C-alpha positions in Angstrom: -27.7 -23.8 -10.2 -25.2 -21.7 -8.2 -21.8 -20.7 -9.5 -19.3 -22.5 -7.2 -15.8 -21.7 -5.9 -13.7 -22.6 -2.9 -13.4 -19.0 -1.6 -15.6 -16.1 -2.5 -14.2 -12.6 -1.7 -16.7 -9.8 -1.5 -15.0 -6.4 -2.1 -12.4 -5.3 -4.6 -10.1 -2.9 -2.6 -6.6 -3.7 -1.2 -7.9 -6.0 1.5 -10.1 -8.0 -0.9 -7.4 -8.3 -3.5 -4.9 -9.4 -0.9 -7.3 -12.0 0.5 -8.0 -13.3 -3.0 -4.3 -13.7 -3.9 -3.4 -15.2 -0.5 -6.2 -17.8 -0.9 -5.2 -18.6 -4.5 -1.6 -19.2 -3.5 -2.8 -21.8 -1.0 -4.3 -23.7 -3.9 -8.0 -22.6 -3.6 -10.1 -21.6 -6.5 -11.1 -18.0 -5.7 -13.6 -15.5 -7.1 -13.7 -11.8 -6.2 -16.9 -9.8 -6.7 -17.3 -6.1 -6.1 -20.1 -3.7 -6.5 -17.9 -1.0 -7.9 -14.4 -0.4 -9.3 -11.6 -0.5 -6.8 -11.1 2.5 -4.6 -7.4 2.2 -5.1 -7.6 4.9 -7.9 -8.8 7.3 -5.2 -5.9 6.6 -2.9 -2.4 8.1 -2.8 -0.6 4.9 -3.7 1.3 5.0 -0.4 1.2 1.9 1.9 0.7 3.3 5.4 1.1 0.7 8.2 1.0 2.8 11.4 2.0 6.4 11.4 0.5 7.4 14.8 -0.7 5.6 17.9 -4.4 5.6 18.8 -3.7 8.3 21.4 -2.2 10.5 18.8 1.4 10.0 19.7 3.8 10.0 16.7 5.0 9.9 14.2 5.8 6.2 14.8 9.4 5.3 13.8 9.0 1.5 13.7 5.4 0.2 13.2 6.4 -3.3 14.2 7.5 -2.2 17.7 4.3 -0.2 18.1 1.8 -2.9 16.8 2.7 -5.2 19.7 1.2 -2.6 22.2 -2.0 -1.8 20.5 -5.2 -2.4 22.5 -7.4 -5.5 22.4 -9.9 -5.3 19.5 -7.6 -3.4 17.2 -7.4 -5.2 13.8 -3.7 -5.8 14.1 -4.3 -7.4 17.5 -7.0 -9.6 16.1 -5.0 -10.7 13.0 -2.0 -11.7 15.1 1.6 -10.6 15.3 2.8 -12.3 12.1 0.0 -11.1 9.8 1.5 -7.7 9.1 4.9 -9.1 8.2 3.2 -11.7 6.0 0.9 -9.2 4.3 3.8 -6.8 3.6 5.9 -9.7 2.2 3.1 -10.5 -0.2 2.8 -6.9 -1.3 6.6 -6.6 -1.8 6.5 -9.7 -4.0 3.7 -8.3 -6.1 5.0 -4.8 -6.3 8.6 -5.7 -7.2 10.8 -2.8 -8.3 7.8 -0.5 -8.5 7.9 0.2 -4.7 10.5 0.9 -2.1 10.7 0.5 1.7 11.1 -3.2 2.1 14.7 -2.8 3.2 13.7 -1.6 6.7 11.0 -1.9 9.3 11.1 1.8 9.9 8.7 4.3 8.4 9.9 6.7 5.7 8.9 10.4 5.7 7.2 11.4 2.5 6.3 15.1 1.7 2.7 15.7 0.9 0.9 18.2 -1.4 -0.1 20.2 1.7 3.5 20.5 2.9 3.3 18.0 5.7 5.5 15.0 6.2 3.8 11.6 6.2 5.1 8.5 7.8 4.6 5.5 5.5 6.1 2.0 5.1 6.0 1.5 1.4 6.1 4.1 -1.4 6.4 4.2 -5.2 9.9 4.2 -6.6 9.0 7.6 -8.2 8.6 9.1 -4.7 11.9 7.8 -3.2 14.2 10.7 -4.3 12.0 13.2 -2.4 12.1 11.6 1.0 12.2 14.3 3.7 15.2 12.5 5.4 17.4 13.4 2.4 19.2 16.7 3.0 19.0 18.0 -0.6 17.9 21.4 -1.7 14.5 21.0 -3.4 12.4 22.9 -6.0 8.7 22.1 -5.9 6.9 22.6 -9.3 3.1 23.0 -9.8 1.0 23.6 -12.9 -1.1 26.6 -13.8 -4.8 26.0 -13.9 -4.8 23.2 -11.2 -5.9 23.3 -7.6 -4.7 20.0 -6.2 -1.1 21.2 -5.6 0.0 24.7 -4.6 3.8 24.5 -4.5 4.4 27.8 -2.7 2.1 26.8 0.1 3.7 23.3 0.4 7.2 24.9 0.4 6.2 27.3 3.2 4.7 24.5 5.3 7.7 22.2 4.8 10.0 25.0 5.8 7.9 25.8 8.9 8.0 22.1 9.8 11.8 22.3 10.0 12.8 19.9 7.2 16.6 19.6 6.9 16.8 21.1 3.4 16.1 24.3 1.6 12.8 24.3 -0.4 11.5 26.7 -3.0 8.5 26.7 -5.3 7.6 27.5 -8.9 4.5 27.3 -11.0 4.7 26.7 -14.8 2.2 26.0 -17.6 1.9 22.4 -18.7 2.7 22.0 -22.5 -0.1 21.4 -24.9 -2.9 21.5 -22.2 -5.8 24.0 -21.9 -7.2 25.0 -18.6 -10.4 22.9 -19.3 -8.2 19.8 -19.8 -5.8 20.3 -17.0 -6.2 16.9 -15.2 -3.8 14.5 -13.6 -4.7 11.7 -16.0 -4.3 14.0 -19.0 -0.8 15.2 -17.9 0.2 11.5 -17.3 -1.1 10.4 -20.8 0.8 13.2 -22.6 4.1 12.5 -20.7 3.7 8.8 -21.5 3.0 9.2 -25.2 5.0 12.2 -26.3 8.7 12.7 -25.5 8.4 16.2 -26.9 6.1 17.1 -24.0 8.8 16.0 -21.5 11.4 18.2 -23.3 9.1 21.3 -23.3 8.1 20.8 -19.7 11.8 20.6 -18.7 12.5 23.8 -20.6 9.8 25.6 -18.7 11.2 24.5 -15.4 14.9 25.2 -16.0 14.7 29.0 -15.6 13.4 28.4 -12.0 16.3 26.2 -10.9 18.8 27.9 -8.6 21.2 25.0 -7.9 18.6 22.6 -6.4 19.7 19.0 -6.7 16.1 17.6 -6.9 12.8 18.7 -8.3 9.4 17.5 -7.1 6.3 17.4 -9.3 2.8 16.4 -8.5 2.3 12.7 -9.1 1.4 12.8 -12.8 4.7 11.6 -14.4 3.2 8.9 -16.6 0.7 6.2 -15.9 2.3 3.5 -18.0 6.0 4.4 -17.9 6.7 6.6 -15.0 10.4 5.6 -14.7 11.0 6.6 -18.4 9.3 9.9 -17.8 11.2 10.6 -14.6 14.5 9.7 -16.2 13.9 11.9 -19.2 13.1 14.9 -17.0 16.0 14.3 -14.7 18.5 14.2 -17.5 17.1 17.4 -19.0 17.1 19.2 -15.7 20.4 17.9 -14.4 18.6 17.1 -11.1 16.9 14.1 -9.6 13.1 14.1 -10.1 10.4 12.8 -7.7 6.7 12.7 -7.4 4.5 14.1 -4.6 1.4 11.9 -4.0 -1.8 13.7 -4.9 -5.5 13.2 -4.3 -8.1 11.6 -6.6 -7.9 10.9 -9.4 -4.6 9.5 -8.3 -2.2 8.4 -10.9 -0.1 6.3 -8.4 -3.4 4.8 -7.3 -4.2 3.8 -10.9 -0.8 2.3 -11.3 -1.2 0.3 -8.2 -4.7 -0.9 -9.2 -3.3 -2.1 -12.6 -0.4 -3.8 -10.9 -2.7 -5.7 -8.5 -5.3 -6.6 -11.1 -2.5 -8.1 -13.2 -1.5 -10.1 -10.2 -5.1 -11.4 -9.7 -5.1 -12.6 -13.3 -1.7 -14.3 -12.9 -3.0 -16.1 -9.8 -6.1 -17.3 -11.7 -8.6 -15.3 -9.5 -11.9 -14.7 -11.3 -12.9 -11.0 -10.9 -16.3 -9.5 -11.4 -16.7 -5.7 -10.9 -20.0 -3.8 -10.9 -21.9 -6.8 -9.6 -23.1 -6.2 -6.0 -24.0 -8.9 -3.5 -27.7 -8.2 -2.6 -28.7 -11.1 -0.5 -27.4 -14.3 1.1 -28.7 -17.7 2.5 -27.3 -19.3 5.6 -27.9 -22.1 8.0 -27.5 -21.4 11.7 -23.7 -21.3 11.5 -22.7 -21.3 7.8 -23.2 -19.0 4.8 -24.4 -21.3 2.0 -24.8 -18.9 -0.9 -24.8 -15.2 -1.8 -27.0 -13.6 -4.5 -25.2 -11.3 -7.0 -27.1 -8.8 -9.0 -25.8 -9.1 -12.6 -27.5 -6.4 -14.6 -30.8 -7.0 -13.0 -30.5 -10.8 -12.9 -30.2 -12.4 -9.4 -27.5 -15.1 -9.7 -26.6 -17.4 -6.7 -22.9 -17.9 -6.0 -21.8 -20.7 -3.6 -18.4 -21.2 -1.9 -17.0 -23.2 1.0 -15.5 -20.1 2.5 -16.3 -16.3 2.3 -14.3 -13.2 3.0 -16.0 -9.8 3.6 -13.8 -6.9 2.5 -16.2 -4.2 1.4 -14.7 -1.2 3.2 -15.8 1.1 6.0 -18.3 4.0 6.3 -16.7 5.8 3.4 -16.6 2.8 1.1 -20.1 1.6 1.9 -19.1 -1.5 3.7 -20.6 -0.1 6.9 -23.8 2.0 6.8 -25.4 4.4 9.3 -28.7 6.1 9.5 -30.3 8.1 12.3 -31.1 5.0 14.2 -28.3 2.4 13.8 -25.1 1.3 12.2 -25.1 -1.9 10.1 -23.1 -4.1 7.8 -25.3 -4.5 4.6 -24.0 -7.7 3.0 -24.2 -10.3 5.7 -26.0 -8.2 8.3 -23.1 -8.7 10.7 -23.3 -6.9 14.1 -21.6 -3.5 14.3 -20.9 -2.4 17.9 -22.0 1.2 18.5 -23.5 3.3 21.2 -27.3 3.3 21.2 -27.4 7.0 21.7 -26.6 8.6 18.4 -25.1 11.7 20.1 -22.4 9.5 21.5 -21.2 8.7 17.9 -19.2 11.9 17.7 -17.6 14.7 19.8 -18.4 18.4 19.8 -14.8 19.1 18.9 -14.3 18.6 15.2 -10.9 17.1 15.9 -12.0 15.0 18.8 -11.9 11.2 19.1 -15.1 10.4 17.3 -16.6 7.0 18.0 -17.9 6.7 14.4 -14.3 6.6 13.1 -13.9 3.2 14.7 -17.2 1.7 13.7 -17.0 -1.7 12.0 -17.5 -5.4 12.7 -15.7 -7.0 15.6 -14.0 -10.3 14.9 -12.3 -13.2 16.7 -8.7 -14.3 16.4 -9.7 -16.1 13.1 -11.2 -12.9 11.8 -14.7 -14.3 11.9 -17.3 -11.6 12.7 -18.9 -11.7 16.1 -22.6 -11.4 17.0 -23.8 -9.0 19.8 -23.5 -11.8 22.3 -19.8 -12.5 21.4 -20.5 -15.7 19.5 -19.3 -16.3 15.9 -21.8 -15.1 13.3 -20.8 -17.8 10.7 -18.0 -20.2 10.9 -17.1 -19.9 7.2 -17.1 -16.1 7.0 -14.1 -13.8 7.7 -13.7 -10.1 7.4 -10.8 -7.9 6.4 -9.8 -4.3 5.9 -11.8 -1.2 6.7 -15.0 -3.1 7.4 -13.3 -4.0 10.7 -13.9 -1.9 13.8 -11.5 -0.9 16.5 -9.2 1.5 14.6 -9.3 5.1 13.3 -7.5 4.4 10.1 -7.3 8.0 9.0 -5.9 9.3 12.3 -3.5 6.3 12.7 -2.4 6.2 9.1 -2.9 2.5 9.2 -5.5 1.7 6.6 -3.2 0.0 4.0 -1.3 -2.0 6.5 -4.5 -3.3 8.1 -5.8 -4.2 4.7 -2.7 -6.2 3.9 -2.4 -7.9 7.3 -6.1 -8.9 7.7 -6.6 -9.6 4.0 -3.6 -11.9 3.9 -4.7 -13.6 7.2 -8.4 -14.0 6.1 -7.5 -15.3 2.6 -4.9 -17.8 3.9 -7.1 -19.0 6.8 -10.1 -19.4 4.5 -8.0 -21.6 2.1 -6.5 -23.5 5.0 -9.9 -24.2 6.5 -11.0 -25.5 3.2 -8.0 -27.9 3.0 -8.7 -29.1 6.5 -12.3 -29.7 5.7 -11.3 -31.8 2.7 -8.9 -33.8 4.7 -11.6 -34.6 7.4 -13.9 -35.8 4.6 
């Protein structure tokens, strides 16, 4: 007998989590299954909505103004004009005081580990004091034995970019950590657990201060209690303290993952990680069941509505070999040139077609077959599995996940309600 739910979400990233919570808040019983742990822990923790236009123009000041002019087929165009506002409103509700940026539609400018300035719509509270729009002299601090943040290089690049503040750099040894154990998660754990480590770190930074009013650290200032860590360091240094988002393993990404998984539990969403969908059964126009591999056992799961949110080429939600590009769960059509040499450009920084590979959808976010008809009436897609956008170049991945995830989850639950009413 199949395990049954109203809505089944396949995929555990930001889009899948958003879809699951949106559906649950409409009154549906929701289950989320994913083949792996969430990719949020690999991400920066920033919520990028639209930093650059598809033609490279930018940085975008107000994403909401720009979204209205995106081309047909872009995920924002498909989801509709209100989906982004709705998705961000849901995120703001879930994130609460842990995030900033909801006070305005305009992008903020966040310094990165490479010394660039990134336009983003929502950012952790720990990042706020370091916004590039604040004209405050800044000291960037890195740690010996690590390679993910070189403060002198970041300072040089920020200065060359013309930021409106003086910026210097210093490198110190992190207290009680050997070179072999110098990882972001280790730093965060020690700062969480031992106030003495905070004091000793501050003492090592103090000699490098030359009147700066703020100090930036790589984003390792505690996984469980970053505000407490940041406050302790700020008091000891006599300067405001902020985090600079880093790559994987990302402590802000881990914080966001924990926050969103707590929200899933609060909404009553059933979550299964490590259990891939390996097959499905369908009639001509409806998905009936999916088969989930649970430690070698093939278990059927049934739902009235399904949401596909498995990610793009990087996440495995879209696959490519030398012959074709495909979507592996429901075998949805992925538009792509027949000639493999048209998938990319000779210029490494050119507009590569593969960056926009993904399923095409209608205005209800239902995947479309090659002839333009709906694949299945009870299947929707959300997030990076969608085609029509270069998320990395546009800096739009999180925003698309929120907008399409919210729209897909709510429409799935709404369709369920309408079906029940018709019956």
